[in-house]
DSSP file (Angstrom, degrees, kcal/mol; ACC not computed):
  #  RESIDUE AA STRUCTURE BP1 BP2  ACC     N-H-->O    O-->H-N    N-H-->O    O-->H-N    TCO  KAPPA ALPHA  PHI   PSI    X-CA   Y-CA   Z-CA
    1    1 A M              0   0    0      0, 0.0     2,-0.1     0, 0.0     3,-0.0   0.000 360.0 360.0 360.0 149.5   22.8   40.1  -31.9
    2    2 A N     >  -     0   0    0      1,-0.1     4,-2.0     0, 0.0     5,-0.2  -0.478 360.0-100.6-103.1 176.0   23.7   37.7  -34.5
    3    3 A I  H  > S+     0   0    0      1,-0.2     4,-3.0     2,-0.2     5,-0.3   0.927 118.9  55.6 -66.1 -44.9   21.8   34.7  -35.9
    4    4 A V  H  > S+     0   0    0      1,-0.2     4,-2.5     2,-0.2    -1,-0.2   0.880 108.1  46.7 -52.3 -44.8   24.0   32.2  -33.8
    5    5 A D  H  > S+     0   0    0      2,-0.2     4,-2.4     1,-0.2    -1,-0.2   0.878 112.3  49.7 -65.6 -40.4   23.3   33.9  -30.6
    6    6 A N  H  X S+     0   0    0     -4,-2.0     4,-2.2     2,-0.2    -2,-0.2   0.914 113.5  46.5 -66.2 -41.0   19.5   34.1  -31.3
    7    7 A S  H  X S+     0   0    0     -4,-3.0     4,-2.8     2,-0.2    -2,-0.2   0.900 113.3  49.2 -70.7 -38.0   19.5   30.3  -32.2
    8    8 A Y  H  X S+     0   0    0     -4,-2.5     4,-2.4    -5,-0.3     5,-0.2   0.928 112.5  47.6 -63.1 -44.1   21.5   29.4  -29.1
    9    9 A R  H  X S+     0   0    0     -4,-2.4     4,-2.0     2,-0.2    -2,-0.2   0.896 113.8  48.2 -64.8 -41.2   19.2   31.5  -26.9
   10   10 A S  H  X S+     0   0    0     -4,-2.2     4,-2.9     2,-0.2    -2,-0.2   0.959 112.5  48.5 -57.6 -58.2   16.1   29.8  -28.6
   11   11 A L  H  X S+     0   0    0     -4,-2.8     4,-2.1     1,-0.2    -2,-0.2   0.828 110.2  51.5 -55.0 -38.4   17.6   26.4  -28.1
   12   12 A N  H  X S+     0   0    0     -4,-2.4     4,-2.6     2,-0.2    -1,-0.2   0.878 111.1  47.5 -69.4 -41.3   18.4   27.1  -24.5
   13   13 A E  H  X S+     0   0    0     -4,-2.0     4,-3.2    -5,-0.2     5,-0.3   0.948 110.9  50.8 -64.0 -44.3   14.9   28.2  -23.8
   14   14 A K  H  X S+     0   0    0     -4,-2.9     4,-1.7     1,-0.2    -2,-0.2   0.891 111.8  48.1 -62.5 -36.5   13.5   25.2  -25.5
   15   15 A F  H  X S+     0   0    0     -4,-2.1     4,-2.4     2,-0.2    -1,-0.2   0.930 111.4  50.4 -67.3 -45.6   15.8   22.9  -23.4
   16   16 A D  H  X S+     0   0    0     -4,-2.6     4,-2.3     1,-0.2    -2,-0.2   0.927 111.3  48.2 -56.4 -49.2   14.8   24.7  -20.2
   17   17 A N  H  X S+     0   0    0     -4,-3.2     4,-2.2     1,-0.2    -1,-0.2   0.854 110.6  51.0 -64.2 -33.5   11.1   24.3  -21.0
   18   18 A S  H  X S+     0   0    0     -4,-1.7     4,-2.2    -5,-0.3    -1,-0.2   0.900 111.3  48.6 -68.8 -42.4   11.6   20.6  -21.9
   19   19 A L  H  X S+     0   0    0     -4,-2.4     4,-2.3     2,-0.2    -2,-0.2   0.901 111.8  48.3 -63.2 -43.4   13.4   20.1  -18.5
   20   20 A Q  H  X S+     0   0    0     -4,-2.3     4,-2.8     2,-0.2     5,-0.2   0.911 112.4  49.7 -62.4 -43.3   10.7   21.8  -16.6
   21   21 A S  H  X S+     0   0    0     -4,-2.2     4,-2.4     1,-0.2    -2,-0.2   0.904 112.2  46.7 -64.5 -41.5    8.1   19.8  -18.4
   22   22 A W  H  X S+     0   0    0     -4,-2.2     4,-2.8     2,-0.2    -1,-0.2   0.868 111.3  52.6 -69.4 -37.7    9.9   16.5  -17.7
   23   23 A Q  H  X S+     0   0    0     -4,-2.3     4,-2.5     2,-0.2    -2,-0.2   0.932 110.8  46.9 -62.2 -45.0   10.3   17.5  -14.0
   24   24 A S  H  X S+     0   0    0     -4,-2.8     4,-2.5     2,-0.2     5,-0.3   0.952 112.7  49.0 -58.2 -46.8    6.7   18.2  -13.7
   25   25 A H  H  X S+     0   0    0     -4,-2.4     4,-2.3    -5,-0.2    -2,-0.2   0.947 112.8  48.1 -61.3 -47.4    5.8   14.9  -15.3
   26   26 A L  H  X S+     0   0    0     -4,-2.8     4,-2.5     2,-0.2    -1,-0.2   0.876 110.6  50.9 -59.3 -41.5    8.2   13.1  -13.0
   27   27 A E  H  X S+     0   0    0     -4,-2.5     4,-2.7     2,-0.2    -2,-0.2   0.947 112.8  46.4 -62.3 -52.0    6.8   14.7   -9.9
   28   28 A V  H  X S+     0   0    0     -4,-2.5     4,-2.3     2,-0.2    -2,-0.2   0.891 113.4  49.2 -51.3 -47.0    3.2   13.8  -10.9
   29   29 A S  H  X S+     0   0    0     -4,-2.3     4,-2.2    -5,-0.3    -2,-0.2   0.935 112.8  47.0 -67.4 -47.0    4.3   10.2  -11.7
   30   30 A M  H  X S+     0   0    0     -4,-2.5     4,-2.9    -5,-0.2    -2,-0.2   0.904 110.5  51.8 -62.1 -44.9    6.1    9.9   -8.4
   31   31 A Q  H  X S+     0   0    0     -4,-2.7     4,-2.5     2,-0.2    -1,-0.2   0.891 110.8  48.5 -54.5 -43.1    3.2   11.3   -6.4
   32   32 A R  H  X S+     0   0    0     -4,-2.3     4,-2.6     2,-0.2    -2,-0.2   0.919 110.7  51.1 -67.8 -41.8    0.8    8.9   -8.1
   33   33 A T  H  X S+     0   0    0     -4,-2.2     4,-2.5     2,-0.2     5,-0.3   0.957 112.5  46.5 -57.9 -52.2    3.2    6.0   -7.3
   34   34 A V  H  X S+     0   0    0     -4,-2.9     4,-2.5     1,-0.2    -2,-0.2   0.921 113.0  48.5 -53.9 -50.5    3.4    7.1   -3.6
   35   35 A D  H  X S+     0   0    0     -4,-2.5     4,-2.3     2,-0.2    -1,-0.2   0.840 111.3  51.0 -55.6 -43.9   -0.4    7.4   -3.4
   36   36 A S  H  X S+     0   0    0     -4,-2.6     4,-2.2     2,-0.2    -2,-0.2   0.917 111.1  47.9 -68.6 -44.2   -0.9    4.0   -5.0
   37   37 A Q  H  X S+     0   0    0     -4,-2.5     4,-2.2     2,-0.2    -2,-0.2   0.891 111.5  49.9 -72.6 -40.4    1.5    2.3   -2.6
   38   38 A L  H  X S+     0   0    0     -4,-2.5     4,-2.7    -5,-0.3     5,-0.3   0.971 112.4  47.3 -60.7 -48.7   -0.1    4.0    0.5
   39   39 A S  H  X S+     0   0    0     -4,-2.3     4,-2.7     2,-0.2     5,-0.2   0.933 111.5  51.3 -61.4 -41.4   -3.5    2.9   -0.7
   40   40 A F  H  X S+     0   0    0     -4,-2.2     4,-2.8     1,-0.2    -2,-0.2   0.977 114.0  44.1 -55.4 -59.9   -2.2   -0.7   -1.3
   41   41 A F  H  X S+     0   0    0     -4,-2.2     4,-2.4     2,-0.2    -1,-0.2   0.798 112.0  50.7 -53.0 -40.1   -0.7   -0.9    2.1
   42   42 A Q  H  X S+     0   0    0     -4,-2.7     4,-2.4    -5,-0.2    -1,-0.2   0.903 113.4  46.0 -68.0 -41.9   -3.7    0.6    3.9
   43   43 A Q  H  X S+     0   0    0     -4,-2.7     4,-2.3    -5,-0.3    -2,-0.2   0.908 112.1  52.0 -68.5 -36.2   -6.0   -1.9    2.1
   44   44 A A  H  X S+     0   0    0     -4,-2.8     4,-2.9    -5,-0.2    -2,-0.2   0.908 110.2  49.4 -62.9 -44.5   -3.6   -4.7    2.9
   45   45 A D  H  X S+     0   0    0     -4,-2.4     4,-2.3     1,-0.2    -1,-0.2   0.883 110.7  48.8 -62.6 -40.1   -3.6   -3.7    6.6
   46   46 A T  H  X S+     0   0    0     -4,-2.4     4,-1.8     2,-0.2    -1,-0.2   0.921 113.1  47.4 -68.3 -40.0   -7.3   -3.6    6.7
   47   47 A S  H  X S+     0   0    0     -4,-2.3     4,-2.6     2,-0.2    -2,-0.2   0.946 111.7  49.9 -61.2 -49.4   -7.6   -7.0    5.1
   48   48 A M  H  X S+     0   0    0     -4,-2.9     4,-2.9     1,-0.2    -1,-0.2   0.869 108.0  53.8 -61.1 -36.4   -5.1   -8.5    7.4
   49   49 A A  H  X S+     0   0    0     -4,-2.3     4,-2.7     2,-0.2    -1,-0.2   0.919 109.9  48.9 -58.0 -43.3   -6.9   -7.0   10.4
   50   50 A R  H  X S+     0   0    0     -4,-1.8     4,-3.0     2,-0.2     5,-0.2   0.957 113.0  46.9 -63.6 -52.7  -10.1   -8.7    9.1
   51   51 A V  H  X S+     0   0    0     -4,-2.6     4,-2.6     1,-0.2    -1,-0.2   0.938 113.2  47.3 -61.6 -46.1   -8.4  -12.0    8.7
   52   52 A C  H  X S+     0   0    0     -4,-2.9     4,-2.5     2,-0.2    -1,-0.2   0.887 111.6  51.2 -58.7 -42.9   -6.7  -11.9   12.1
   53   53 A G  H  X S+     0   0    0     -4,-2.7     4,-2.4     2,-0.2    -2,-0.2   0.903 110.3  49.2 -61.3 -44.0   -9.9  -10.9   13.7
   54   54 A G  H  X S+     0   0    0     -4,-3.0     4,-2.3     2,-0.2    -2,-0.2   0.913 111.7  49.2 -61.7 -43.4  -11.6  -13.9   12.0
   55   55 A L  H  X S+     0   0    0     -4,-2.6     4,-3.0    -5,-0.2    -2,-0.2   0.891 110.0  51.1 -63.3 -40.1   -8.8  -16.2   13.2
   56   56 A L  H  X S+     0   0    0     -4,-2.5     4,-2.3     2,-0.2    -1,-0.2   0.941 111.5  47.8 -66.4 -42.8   -9.1  -14.9   16.7
   57   57 A E  H  X S+     0   0    0     -4,-2.4     4,-2.2     2,-0.2    -2,-0.2   0.900 111.6  49.7 -63.3 -39.2  -12.9  -15.6   16.6
   58   58 A T  H  X S+     0   0    0     -4,-2.3     4,-2.9     2,-0.2     5,-0.2   0.946 110.0  51.9 -64.2 -49.0  -12.4  -19.1   15.2
   59   59 A A  H  X S+     0   0    0     -4,-3.0     4,-2.6     1,-0.2    -2,-0.2   0.893 108.1  51.5 -54.2 -42.5   -9.8  -19.7   18.0
   60   60 A R  H  X S+     0   0    0     -4,-2.3     4,-2.8     2,-0.2    -1,-0.2   0.938 111.2  47.8 -54.8 -50.6  -12.4  -18.6   20.6
   61   61 A V  H  X S+     0   0    0     -4,-2.2     4,-2.8     1,-0.2     5,-0.2   0.946 112.0  48.5 -64.5 -45.3  -15.0  -21.0   19.2
   62   62 A L  H  X S+     0   0    0     -4,-2.9     4,-2.6     2,-0.2    -1,-0.2   0.901 113.2  47.4 -68.0 -39.0  -12.5  -24.0   19.1
   63   63 A V  H  X S+     0   0    0     -4,-2.6     4,-3.2    -5,-0.2    -1,-0.2   0.931 113.9  49.2 -64.8 -41.0  -11.4  -23.2   22.8
   64   64 A A  H  X S+     0   0    0     -4,-2.8     4,-2.3     1,-0.2    -2,-0.2   0.920 112.4  46.4 -60.4 -46.0  -15.2  -22.9   23.7
   65   65 A A  H  X S+     0   0    0     -4,-2.8     4,-1.9     2,-0.2    -1,-0.2   0.881 112.7  50.5 -68.9 -35.3  -16.0  -26.2   22.0
   66   66 A H  H  X S+     0   0    0     -4,-2.6     4,-2.9    -5,-0.2     5,-0.2   0.959 111.8  47.7 -64.2 -48.0  -13.0  -27.9   23.7
   67   67 A D  H  X S+     0   0    0     -4,-3.2     4,-1.8     1,-0.2    -2,-0.2   0.869 111.8  49.7 -61.3 -36.1  -14.0  -26.6   27.1
   68   68 A N  H  X S+     0   0    0     -4,-2.3     4,-2.8     2,-0.2    -1,-0.2   0.866 111.8  49.4 -65.3 -36.0  -17.6  -27.8   26.5
   69   69 A R  H  X S+     0   0    0     -4,-1.9     4,-2.0     2,-0.2    -2,-0.2   0.912 111.1  48.3 -68.4 -44.1  -16.3  -31.2   25.5
   70   70 A Q  H  <>S+     0   0    0     -4,-2.9     5,-3.7     2,-0.2     6,-0.4   0.862 112.8  48.9 -65.2 -35.0  -14.2  -31.4   28.5
   71   71 A F  H ><5S+     0   0    0     -4,-1.8     3,-2.3    -5,-0.2    -2,-0.2   0.965 109.7  51.4 -64.2 -52.8  -17.1  -30.4   30.8
   72   72 A A  H 3<5S+     0   0    0     -4,-2.8    -2,-0.2     1,-0.3    -1,-0.2   0.799 109.8  50.9 -58.5 -32.4  -19.4  -32.9   29.1
   73   73 A N  T ><5S-     0   0    0     -4,-2.0     3,-0.9     3,-0.2    -1,-0.3   0.267 122.0-106.3 -84.5  12.2  -16.8  -35.6   29.8
   74   74 A G  T < 5S-     0   0    0     -3,-2.3    -3,-0.2     1,-0.2    -2,-0.2   0.794  71.2 -58.8  71.5  24.6  -16.5  -34.7   33.4
   75   75 A G  T 3 <S+     0   0    0     -5,-3.7    -1,-0.2     1,-0.2    -4,-0.2   0.564  98.2 146.2  78.7   8.1  -13.1  -33.0   32.9
   76   76 A S    <   -     0   0    0     -3,-0.9    -1,-0.2    -6,-0.4    -3,-0.2  -0.415  47.2-148.4 -68.2 150.7  -11.6  -36.3   31.6
   77   77 A N  S    S+     0   0    0      1,-0.1     2,-0.9    -3,-0.1    -1,-0.1   0.168  74.2 100.7-102.2  19.8   -9.0  -36.0   28.9
   78   78 A H              0   0    0     -5,-0.2    -1,-0.1     1,-0.1    -2,-0.1  -0.751 360.0 360.0-104.5  84.7  -10.1  -39.3   27.4
   79   79 A G              0   0    0     -2,-0.9    -1,-0.1    -3,-0.0    -2,-0.0   0.391 360.0 360.0 -37.3 360.0  -12.2  -38.0   24.5
């Protein structure tokens, strides 16, 4: 083999190693992004469920207060 062949072979190996390194880096980075997004949306879903649960409970209290008021007024709609 001559010097040019050896240099070319060495350059090719370095380039292959570089590509493999970048591929690994990209795969890890993308997995972190996916994991982060999944965590975000799971936390958002949990928070939204709490908010909706609180709104439902508030609505129940308001309906009960309205019903009690109606009952106290003898069923009249004149507050």
